[in-house]
ZAKEDREN-320910 format. One record per atom (N, C-alpha, C, O): x, y, z; residue in one letter. Coordinates in pm, whole numbers, padded with zeros to 5 digits, always signed. Layout:
BEGIN
XYZa...
REM end
This chain:
BEGIN
+00745-00964-02232m+00713-01016-02100m+00829-00985-02006m+00945-01013-02035m+00795-00929-01894i+00897-00899-01794i+00930-01025-01715i+01046-01054-01688i+00828-01098-01678r+00847-01221-01601r+00795-01338-01685r+00696-01325-01756r+00862-01450-01675s+00816-01567-01751s+00751-01666-01654s+00807-01772-01625s+00633-01628-01605y+00559-01713-01512y+00466-01805-01589y+00423-01775-01700y+00435-01917-01525g+00333-02006-01577g+00196-01954-01536g+00184-01847-01476g+00094-02031-01569f-00043-01987-01540f-00066-01970-01391f-00116-01866-01349f-00032-02070-01309w-00060-02064-01166w+00024-01958-01096w-00024-01891-01004w+00147-01941-01139q+00230-01836-01081q+00174-01698-01114q+00173-01608-01030q+00127-01682-01237t+00067-01555-01276t-00061-01530-01198t-00086-01417-01156t-00141-01634-01180l-00265-01620-01104l-00236-01580-00960l-00300-01489-00908l-00142-01647-00895l-00107-01612-00757l-00046-01473-00747l-00072-01400-00652l+00035-01437-00844y+00096-01304-00846y-00013-01196-00856y-00007-01095-00787y-00110-01218-00942g-00220-01123-00958g-00306-01113-00834g-00344-01003-00794g-00337-01227-00774i-00417-01227-00651i-00341-01158-00539i-00397-01077-00465i-00213-01189-00526g-00131-01125-00422g-00119-00975-00442g-00122-00899-00345g-00104-00933-00566s-00096-00790-00594s-00227-00720-00560s-00227-00611-00503s-00337-00783-00596g-00467-00726-00564g-00492-00718-00414g-00545-00618-00365g-00453-00822-00342l-00470-00819-00196l-00381-00714-00132l-00422-00648-00036l-00260-00698-00183g-00171-00595-00131g-00226-00456-00154g-00219-00370-00066g-00281-00433-00273w-00341-00304-00303w-00461-00278-00212w-00476-00168-00158w-00545-00380-00195w-00663-00368-00109w-00623-00336+00035w-00684-00251+00100w-00519-00403+00085l-00471-00378+00221l-00421-00235+00236l-00454-00168+00334l-00344-00188+00140a-00290-00052+00148a-00401+00053+00142a-00398+00150+00218a-00498+00034+00055i-00608+00130+00044i-00692+00131+00171i-00732+00238+00217i-00720+00014+00228n-00797+00009+00351n-00722+00070+00468n-00782+00137+00552n-00591+00048+00474m-00512+00109+00580m-00513+00261+00567m-00528+00332+00667m-00498+00312+00446l-00500+00456+00424l-00637+00514+00459l-00644+00622+00518l-00743+00444+00424a-00878+00492+00457a-00899+00495+00608a-00959+00589+00660a-00851+00394+00678a-00866+00391+00824a-00787+00503+00890a-00834+00566+00985a-00667+00528+00840i-00585+00636+00897i-00651+00771+00870i-00656+00856+00958i-00701+00791+00749r-00766+00919+00716r-00893+00938+00798r-00926+01050+00836r-00964+00829+00826e-01084+00838+00908e-01050+00881+01051e-01120+00962+01111e-00941+00826+01104k-00896+00866+01237k-00849+01011+01238k-00873+01084+01334k-00782+01052+01132m-00733+01190+01126m-00846+01291+01113m-00830+01406+01154m-00958+01250+01058a-01072+01341+01046a-01125+01381+01183a-01188+01486+01197a-01100+01299+01282k-01147+01327+01418k-01046+01405+01501k-01078+01449+01611k-00925+01423+01449t-00822+01495+01523t-00802+01633+01463t-00839+01659+01349t-00743+01720+01543k-00716+01856+01497k-00575+01862+01441k-00478+01842+01514k-00565+01889+01312l-00436+01899+01244l-00406+02046+01214l-00499+02126+01198l-00278+02081+01205p-00245+02217+01161p-00299+02242+01020p-00313+02148+00941p-00328+02366+00989a-00390+02399+00860a-00304+02355+00741a-00358+02312+00640a-00173+02366+00752g-00086+02328+00642g-00071+02179+00622g-00024+02134+00518g-00111+02102+00722m-00094+01957+00714m-00223+01883+00681m-00224+01760+00676m-00330+01954+00658s-00456+01884+00630s-00469+01856+00481s-00404+01919+00398s-00553+01762+00449g-00582+01731+00309g-00473+01654+00238g-00428+01549+00286g-00432+01706+00124t-00337+01635+00038t-00200+01620+00102t-00134+01518+00083t-00156+01721+00177a-00021+01717+00236a-00005+01597+00329a+00093+01523+00318a-00097+01578+00419i-00086+01467+00514i-00105+01333+00442i-00047+01232+00483i-00185+01332+00335s-00202+01208+00258s-00071+01166+00193s-00037+01048+00190s+00003+01263+00139f+00134+01232+00079f+00231+01180+00183f+00305+01085+00157f+00232+01241+00300i+00323+01197+00407i+00289+01056+00451i+00378+00972+00465i+00162+01029+00472i+00119+00895+00515i+00149+00791+00407i+00194+00681+00438i+00123+00827+00282t+00151+00734+00172t+00300+00703+00164t+00337+00589+00138t+00385+00802+00185g+00529+00779+00185g+00574+00688+00298g+00657+00600+00277g+00519+00709+00416i+00553+00623+00530i+00506+00480+00505i+00577+00385+00536i+00385+00466+00450m+00335+00332+00420m+00419+00265+00312m+00441+00144+00318m+00465+00342+00214a+00550+00286+00109a+00681+00233+00167a+00728+00127+00128a+00739+00309+00260m+00862+00262+00324m+00837+00136+00405m+00923+00048+00412m+00720+00127+00468a+00688+00007+00545a+00668-00113+00453a+00716-00223+00484a+00599-00093+00341f+00572-00205+00250f+00696-00248+00172f+00704-00364+00131f+00792-00158+00152i+00912-00197+00078i+00992-00300+00157i+01071-00374+00100i+00970-00305+00288g+01036-00406+00370g+00989-00547+00337g+01059-00644+00366g+00870-00559+00278f+00819-00690+00241f+00878-00743+00110f+00865-00861+00080f+00942-00657+00034s+00995-00703-00095s+01110-00800-00071s+01201-00772+00007s+01104-00909-00137g+01209-01010-00124g+01181-01116-00020g+01255-01214-00011g+01076-01101+00060i+01043-01204+00159i+00998-01330+00087i+01042-01440+00120i+00911-01314-00011f+00862-01427-00089f+00914-01414-00231f+00907-01307-00291f+00966-01521-00283t+01010-01521-00422t+00934-01627-00500t+00912-01738-00452t+00894-01591-00619i+00825-01685-00707i+00922-01721-00818i+00970-01633-00889i+00949-01848-00832q+01045-01891-00933q+00981-01982-01033q+01047-02028-01126q
REM end
């Protein structure tokens, strides 16, 4: 076990992780939907722009680490 959480802490951790994943996926889908309507350079379309957006979102979400602590 990496963390020694009780039942309720584990439940909240799991729900929070799921909500965070859902938020990130929905944000990425919304951004990709907007990008489908814009003209991108040929080298930046598809997987390349997805990696760039995912990296920027990861840097944004890393700012949330440490805001809430479960003890």
